[in-house]
TIMIDO-704927 format. One record per residue: x, z, y of N, C-alpha, C in turn; residue in three letters. Coordinates in steps of 0.1 Angstrom, whole numbers, plus 5000, padded with zeros to 4 digits. Layout:
<drengus>
XZYXZYXZYAla/...
</drengus>
This chain:
<drengus>
524351024800523250964808521950964800Met/522050924787520850914779520151054777His/521151154774520551294774519751344786Gln/520251304797519551324810518151274811Asn/518151134807516851064806515851134797Leu/516251184786515151254778514851374784Gln/515551444789515351584796514251554807Met/514551454815513651414827512251394822Asn/512451294813511051244809509951344802Ser/510551454793509751554788509351634801Phe/510351664811509951744822508651704830Ser/508151574828507151514838505751524829Gln/505751584818504651574810503451644817Leu/503751764822502651834829502351764844Asp/503351694851503151634863502051524862Leu/502051444851501251314850500051354840Phe/500451394829499251414819498351524824Gly/498851624832498151724837498051854829Gly/498451964833498452104827497152154825Pro/497052244815495652304814495552424822Gln/494752424833494752534843493552634838Phe/493752754842492652834841491352774851Pro/490152804848489152754855489252774871Pro/489552884876489852904890490852804896Asp/492052804889493052714894492752574893Arg/492052544882491552414880490752364892Glu/489752454896488752424907489652404919Lys/490652484923491352464933492052334934Ala/492752274922493352164921492352054924Thr/491252054919490151954921489851944936Thr/489652054942489452064956490551994965Gln/491752034960492951954968492951814967Arg/492751764954492551624951491551554959Gln/490351634961489251574969489751554984Glu/490351654989490951665004492051545005Arg/492651524994493851444997493651284990Arg/492551264987492151124980492651014989Ser/492751025002492950925011494450925012Gly/495450995007496850995010497450964998Thr/498750895001499750854990500550974987Phe/500551084994501851184993501951234979Thr/500751284973501051344960501451224949Asp/501351094953501751004942503350994941Asn/504051054950505451064950506051154940Met/505151234934505651314922505251264909Arg/504551144911504151074896504850974891Leu/505250984880506050864873505450724876Pro/506250634878506050484882505550484896Ile/504450554900504150544913505150574922His/506150664919507250704930508350614930Arg/508250494922509350394923509550344936Trp/508650344945508750294957507650364966Phe/508250414977507450504987506750404997Arg/505550364994504750295002503650375009Tyr/503650405023502750515027501250455027Ser/501050325029499650285031499050275016Ala/498850395010498150404997497050524996Gly/496750544985495750664984496050724970Phe/495450834966495750924956495350874943Ser/496450844934496350794920495550894913Ala/495651024914494851114905493451114908Glu/493051094921491551064924490950924918Trp/491850824919491450684913491250724897Val/492050784891492050804876490750884873Glu/490450984881489151064878487950984882Gln/488050904891486850814895486650724883Ala/487650664876487350584865486650654854Ile/487150774850486850864840485250904842Lys/484850914856483450964859482650844860Asp/482950724858481950614858481050624847Phe/479650604849478650644839478550534829Pro/479350524820479250414811480050474798Ser/479550414786480050454774481550394771Ala/481750284779483350224778483850234792Arg/485150224792485850234805485250104815Pro/485050124828484650014836485849904838Pro/485349774841486249684847486349704860Val/487649724864487849774878488749654886Val/488349664901489049584909489549644921Leu/490649614925491249674938491649554947Asp/490749514957491049394965492149424974Pro/492649554977493849594984494749674976Phe/495349594967496149674957497449734962Ala/497849694973499149754978500349764969Gly/500849874968502049874958501549934943Ser/500449914940499749924926499150064923Gly/498750144931498250274928496950254918Thr/496050184922494850174914495250104901Thr/496050004900496349954889496950024878Leu/497950114883498750214874497750334869Leu/496850374878495850454873494950424864Ala/494450294866493650244855494250214843Ala/495550174842496350164832496550294822Glu/496550384830496650544823495250564818Lys/494250534824492950564819492450464809Ala/493150364807492650254796491750164800Gly/491450144815490450054819491149924821Ala/490449804820490949674825490749674840Val/491949624847491749624862492549504867Val/491949454878492649344885492949384900Tyr/494049344904494449374919494849254926Gly/494449254939494849154948495749214961Tyr/496849154962497449194974498049064980Glu/497649064994498148935002499348945010Ser/499949055010501149085016502249055006His/503048945006503848884998504848984993Pro/505449065000506449144997505949254988Phe/504849314993504349444987503749394974Val/503249274973502649224960503749224950Ser/504949184954506049174945506249314940Arg/506249404948506749554945505649594934Ile/504349564936503349624927503449544914Ala/503749414914503949344901505249404893Ala/506349424901507349504893507049634887Ala/506149704893505849854889505149824876Lys/504549714874503549694862504549654851Leu/505749654852506549614841507149744834Leu/506349844837506849974828507049964813Trp/506449864807506249834793507749774788His/508549724796509749654792510649764784Leu/511549694776512549784769513449834778Asp/513649974776514450054786515850004785Glu/516449974774517749954771518249824779Gln/517249724777517549594784517549624799Arg/516749684805516849704819518049794823Val/518249894815519649974817520949874817Leu/520849784807522049714805522149624818His/521049564823521149484834521749544847Ala/521049674847521449754860522749784860Ala/523249834848524749894849525749774850Met/525349654844526349544846526349514861Ser/525249514867525149504883526049594889Leu/525849714886526749834892528149814891Leu/528549804878530049764877530449664884Gly/529949554884530449434892530449464907Arg/529449544912529349574926530449674929Ala/530849764922531849854923533149794924Lys/533349684916534649624915534849504926Ala/533749474933533649364944534249414957Ser/534549314964535049324978534049274988Lys/532949334991531949285000532449255013Pro/531749145017532049085032530849105040Arg/531149195051529949205059529949115069Val/528749035071528848915081528948965094Pro/529648875104529948905116528648915124Glu/527548845119526348845127525348935118Gln/525549035114524649145107523349145116Leu/522349135110521049165119520949285124Pro/520549295136520649405144519849535136Asp/518849515130518149615124518949695112Leu/519749595106520649675096521849755102Leu/522449685114523549755118523049885125Ala/521949895128521350025134520950135124Lys/520650075112520150175101521150215091Cys/522350145091523350185082524750205086Phe/525450295081526950305086527650185080Thr/528850155087529650055079529850065065Pro/530150175060530450215046529250185038Ala/528050245044526850215035526550075034Thr/526549995044526149865045526949785035Ile/528249815035529149735025528849755012Glu/528449875007528049914994526649834991Arg/525549855000524349794997524549634996Leu/525249585005525649425004526249394990Leu/527049484985527849464973526749444962Ala/525649544962524649544953523749424954Leu/523349374966522549264969523349134965Arg/524449124969525248984967525448974952Asp/525949074945526049084930524749044923Cys/523649114928522449074922522148924923Tyr/522248874935522048734937522848624929Ile/524148674927524948594919524748604905Glu/524248714898524148724885522848734879Ile/521848754888520548764883519948664874Arg/518948704866518348594858516748614860Gln/516048504858514748514861514048574850Glu/514348704850513648774836512948904843Thr/512048954836511349074841512249194843Asp/513349204835514349314836515049304851Glu/515349194854515949174867515049204879Trp/513749174877512849214887512749364890Arg/512849434878513049594880514249634888Leu/515349554885516649584892516449554908Val/515749444909515449414926514749534931Trp/513749584924512849694929513749824930Leu/514749844922515549954924516449954935Ala/516949834939517749824951516949834963Ile/515649764963514849784974514449924977Thr/514249994967513750124967514650234974Ala/516050204973516950294978517350284992Ile/516750174998517250155012517050255023Leu/515950305022515550425031516350555029Arg/516650575016517250715012518750705017Ser/519350565017520750535020521050535036Cys/520050515042519950505058520250645064Ser/520950645076521150765084520050775094His/519050675095518150685107516650725100Val/515950775109514850825103513650715101Gly/512550755093511350685091510150745096Thr/509350685104507950765108507150785096Ala/505950835097505150875086504650755080Gln/504350645088503950515083504950405081Trp/506150455079507250365073507850295084Gln/507550305098508150235108509650305109Tyr/510550205110512050265112512250325126Val/512750435126513150505140514450505141Leu/515250405148516650395150517250505156Pro/516450555166517150645175516950795168Asn/516450815156516350945150517250945139Lys/518151055138519151075128518751165118Arg/518951155106518951225092520151325092Lys/519851425086520951535083521651485071Ala/521051415062521651365049521151235045Ala/521951155039521551035033522451005021Phe/522150915013522750894999523650775000Leu/524750804991525650674988524950564980Asp/524950454984524150354977524450324962Pro/525750344956525850334942525350464935Phe/525350574939524850704935523350674935His/522650634947521250624947520750534938Ala/521650414935520850304927520950364913Phe/521950434909522150484894521050584893Glu/520750674901519750784901518250704901Ala/518050604908516850534907516550474894Lys/517650404888517450344876517150444864Ile/517750574865517650674857516250714857Ser/515750724869514350774871513350674865Glu/513650554867512750434862512850444846Met/514050434840514050444827513250564820Ile/513550674827512750794823511250774822Ser/510750734835509350714835508850594826Asp/509650484823508950414813508950444799Met/509850534795509750614783508450704783Asp/508250784792507350874794505950784794Phe/505750684801504450614800503950564787Ala/504950514779504750464767504350594758Lys/504950704759504750804751503350884753Arg/502850864766501650934767500350824766Ile/500850704761499950604760499350524771Gly/499950484780499550384791499250254783Phe/498250184789497750054784498249944793His/498549834788498849714796497549634799Gln/496749694808495549634809495449564826Thr/496349574833496449534847496849384848Ala/496049314857496449174861496549184877Thr/497649134881498049154895497949014901Met/497348984912497248844919497848864933Phe/498748774936499048764951497948684957Ser/496948734962495848674967495148744978His/494548654987493748714999492248734995Asp/491948854996490548904992489648825000Ala/489848755013488848695020488548565013Arg/489248515005489248374998488548404984Glu/487848284977487148284966488148364954Pro/487548444948488248524938489048454926Ala/490048484920490648424909490248484896Pro/488948574897488648624884487048574882Ile/486448594871485148564866484048614877Ala/483148544878481948594886481248714879Glu/480748814886479948924881480748984868His/481949004870482649064861483149214863Ser/483149254875483549394879482449514880Ile/482749614873481949724872482049804884Asp/483449824888483749934898484949884906Leu/484749894919485949864930486249984935Val/487450014934488150124940489350084950Leu/489250104962490150054972490450134984Thr/491450104992491550175005491950055014Ser/491149995022491349885030492149925042Pro/492749845050493349885062492049945070Pro/492550035080491550095090491650005103Tyr/490550005111490849925123491750035133Pro/492850065131493550155138494950115143Asn/495049985143496249925149497549965141Asn/497549995128498649995120499249865115Tyr/500349825118501149715115501649695102Asp/500949645090501349645078502449565076Tyr/502649465084503849355083505249435087Ala/505049525096506249595100506649705091Asp/505849755082506149865073507249835062Ala/507349705060508549655051509549565058Thr/509649585072510649505079511949525076Arg/512349675074513749685069514149625057Leu/513349635046513549585033513549435033Glu/512649375040512649215042513949155048Met/514349245059515449205065516649215057Thr/516849305049517849325041518049215031Phe/516949155024516949055017517148915022Trp/517048915035517148785041515848705043Gly/514748785040513448705042512948695055Glu/513348785063513148765079514448795086Ile/514448745099515748765108515348865118Ala/514248865123513748955134512348995134Ser/511849095142510449135142509549015145Trp/509948915152509248805156508748705144Gly/509448725133509348655120507948715113Asp/507648815116506748885108505248805110Leu/504948735120503648685123503548575111Gln/504448485111504348375101504648405086Leu/505448505084505848545071504948635065Thr/504248725073503348825067501948825073Ile/501848855087500648875092499548775089Arg/499948665089498848545087498248545072Arg/498848635064498048625052497248775049Phe/497348855059496648985057495448995068Ile/494649095065493449085074494049155088Ile/493149125098493449145112493149285118Arg/494149385115493749505117494849575129Ser/495549485133496549555145496449435156Cys/496749485168496749415181497649295180Ser/499049335175500049245174499749115167Gln/498749135156498349015149497348935157His/496348995163495348925171495848875184Thr/496848935189497548875203498248755199Ala/499048755187499848625184498848515181Ala/497648535175496748425173495848385184Glu/496048455195495348425208493748405206Arg/493148485199491748475196491048505208Leu/489748455206488648465219487648545214His/487248645222486348745218485048695215Leu/484548585223483248525222483048455209Glu/484048395205484148315192483948405180Asp/484648525181484648625169483248675169Leu/482648715180481348785181480248685176Leu/480348565177479348465173479348445158Glu/480248485150480248475136479148535130Asp/478448455122476948505117477148625107Val/478348625101478348755091478348875099Thr/478348875113478449005119477049045124Leu/476048965120474649005124474149145124Ala/474249195114473949355113474349445121Pro/475649415127476349505137476649435149Ile/476049315153476549245164476349305177Gln/475249375181474949425192475849535195Ala/476049625185476949745188478349705187Glu/478649615180480049555181480349495194Leu/479649415200479649345211479849465222Thr/479249555223479349655233480649725233Glu/481149765221482449835219483449745224Val/483549615219484549515221484649485236Cys/483349475244483349445259483949565265Asn/483649685260484349795267485849795267Gln/486349775254487649755251488349645260Leu/487649525263488149425270488349465284Ala/487549555290487549605304488749705305Thr/488549815296489549915297490949865295Ile/491249755287492749715283493349675297Arg/492449625305493149565319493649695327Met/493149815324493749935332495050005327Thr/495449935314496449995306497749915308Lys/498749985305500149925309500449815298Gly/500149855286500249765275499249635273Gly/498049675278496949565278496849515261Lys/496849615255496749565239495349515236Lys/495449425227494349335225493349395213Thr/492949535217492049595208490649535206Tyr/490349465217489049405217488949295207His/489849205207489649095195490149155183Thr/491049255181491349325170490249375161Met/489449455170488249505163487249415158Val/487049315166485949195162486449135150Ala/487749095149488349005139488449105127Ala/488649225128488649315116487449305108Tyr/486249315116485049325109484549175104Phe/484849075112484848955106485648925092Val/486748975092487448975078486849055070Asp/486449185071485849255062484549215056Met/483849135064482549085062482848975051Ala/483848895053484148805043484648855030Lys/485248965031485749035017484549095010Ile/483749145019482449195011481549085005Leu/481548965010480948865004481448814990Met/482848804992483548774979483348884968Gln/483249004972483049114963481649114956Leu/480649074965479349064958479348944948Arg/480048844949480048764939480848804926Val/482148884929482748934918482149034908Ala/481249124917480749244909479449234902Cys/479249284891477949274883476849344892Lys/475549314887474549384893474549534889Pro/474449624900474449764896475849814896Gly/476849724901478249764902478349894915Ala/479549954913479850064922481050044929Arg/481050044942482350034952482550164958Leu/483850184959484250294969485550244977Cys/485150244989486250235000486550345006Phe/487950405004488550505011488950465025Val/488050505036488250465049488150545059Val/488650525071488550595083488050545095Gly/487550595105486950535117488250545126Asp/488250495138489050485148488550485162Ser/489450505171489050485185490250435196Ala/490350315195491350255203491150275218Pro/492150315226491750355239490750445241Tyr/490450525231489450635233487950565231Gly/487750445227486350395223486150405209Ile/484950465205484750495192484250365185Tyr/484950355172484750235163484050315149Val/482850315146482450385134482550285121Pro/483750285117483950175107483150185094Ala/483150315088482450335075480850295078Asp/480350335090478850285092478650155092Leu/479350075100479449935100479649855088Trp/480749905081480949835069479849845058Leu/479249965058478049985051476949905052Gly/476649885066475749775070475949635066Arg/477249595066477749465062477449445048Leu/477749545041477749545026476149535022Ala/475249595027473949575025473549435029Val/473949395040473549245044474049155034Ala/475149185027475849085018474949075006Thr/474249195003473449194989473549294982Gly/474349394985474349524978473149594983Phe/472949684974471549774975471549874987Asp/472649974985472850084995474050134997Ser/474350225006475550285010475350405014Phe/476550495011476450635017477950685019Ser/478150775028479450795033479750955030Phe/480850975023481351115019482451155025Glu/482351235035483551275044484451365036Lys/485851335036486751415029487551495040Val/487851455051488651535059488451495074Arg/488851575083488751535099490151485102Asp/490151405111491451345118491451365132Arg/492651365137492651355152492151465160Asn/492251595154491551715158492651805164Val/493851785163495051865169495451785183Lys/495051805192495251715206496651695211Trp/497651775206498851765211499551635209Lys/499951585220500651445219499851325215Asn/498351355215497351245212497051165224Arg/496851035221496550955230495250955236Lys/494251005227492751035229492351155224His/491251205227490651325220489251305214Arg/489251175208487951165201488151205186Val/487451305180487551365166487251225158Pro/488051225147487951105138487851175122Leu/487451095113487351145101487751035091His/488051065076488350995066487451025055Glu/487050935046486350965034486050845026Gly/485050855017484550765007483350705011Arg/483350565013482250495016481750435002Leu/480650474997480250444984478950324986Trp/479150224979478350114978477850084966Ile/476550064964475950044951475149934951Lys/474849864938474049754936474549624933Gly/
</drengus>
């Protein structure tokens, strides 16, 4: 096993450190990175980033380049107020920049914090993992009679027996050490690959979709630990820096860092497009017993995160008039009111009657609060970049980048500009509406 670890880690040098391309190929690579700066996909070939597949992310390579391009003799102090599974934090550590991250989704915050433990002693992590695996193989797991319905749908009886053996042995022998936090991450990371059901692009589980192949839990766990050990060794050899600090924190609230300490904000906030971030990790949280059903997500997760999905605002029973009266919305109040009133009318003609009207209003209230907190955290002359996209719930257009820019200026920043990276929703097949959308970088200065 140790021989394979060394071979794997050397094979990743070109992937993460970057090969020396000829000028034409280097240009093509840069253009690809530009187009894909808003996607997590490329991260899954990068050491450490690939430890957990979290779709709601953006390009680590672009983050690293943005830090290097910052106009300063020293690396900037960086903040990501939507840190997710740690993309910005890890990219900044590779670039040698001090970086802070906030993540208010408790489960995702734990994943990011575990990834930042790449600096641990590999042999200690390996010893903990192999002791767990040996015990799990020797155990006789008991599948509960009342197995949560989601787990019963997602795993075969043989698979769930082995997964529960890993989980139960972990609970029995774990210690409150960082090594065991990485073991927890390894178990968590293999659940999707061991399931015989499909996963949608944005991590929603698809119980009615079957995969052609899925992994044995014991083999998957050993392979994941091998990958993690290899990546830890690699990160140390190419000179990662321990410069990241992760906070389980709601960016709408006063910051846990010093005022006027941030040079550069790099982040990708939720879009106002009804993606349910709470549901993205429902399988993993159900497996660990942190929730029992979909209905638990509101109190467990959604109440901690910004309001960007209709399930959230419907559960809170929000009133549109109260939201629109929030003083922070003054720069966009007239346009926002018109859009939300249209949504309030059109929803009554739809079968689902989704609360997009309150979702959109609540989203901009929350983002205005975050911009206010960022103004306090940032130095004069700081730069901010939000990788963001617009939306069109029920076909009603919401210019998120424009409205966020206006809110930023009203908060005290000097100016904003938008740099489109790609078009979205331009292939009409199976689309619910035909409003062209885009994604890009909202740059805020001052």
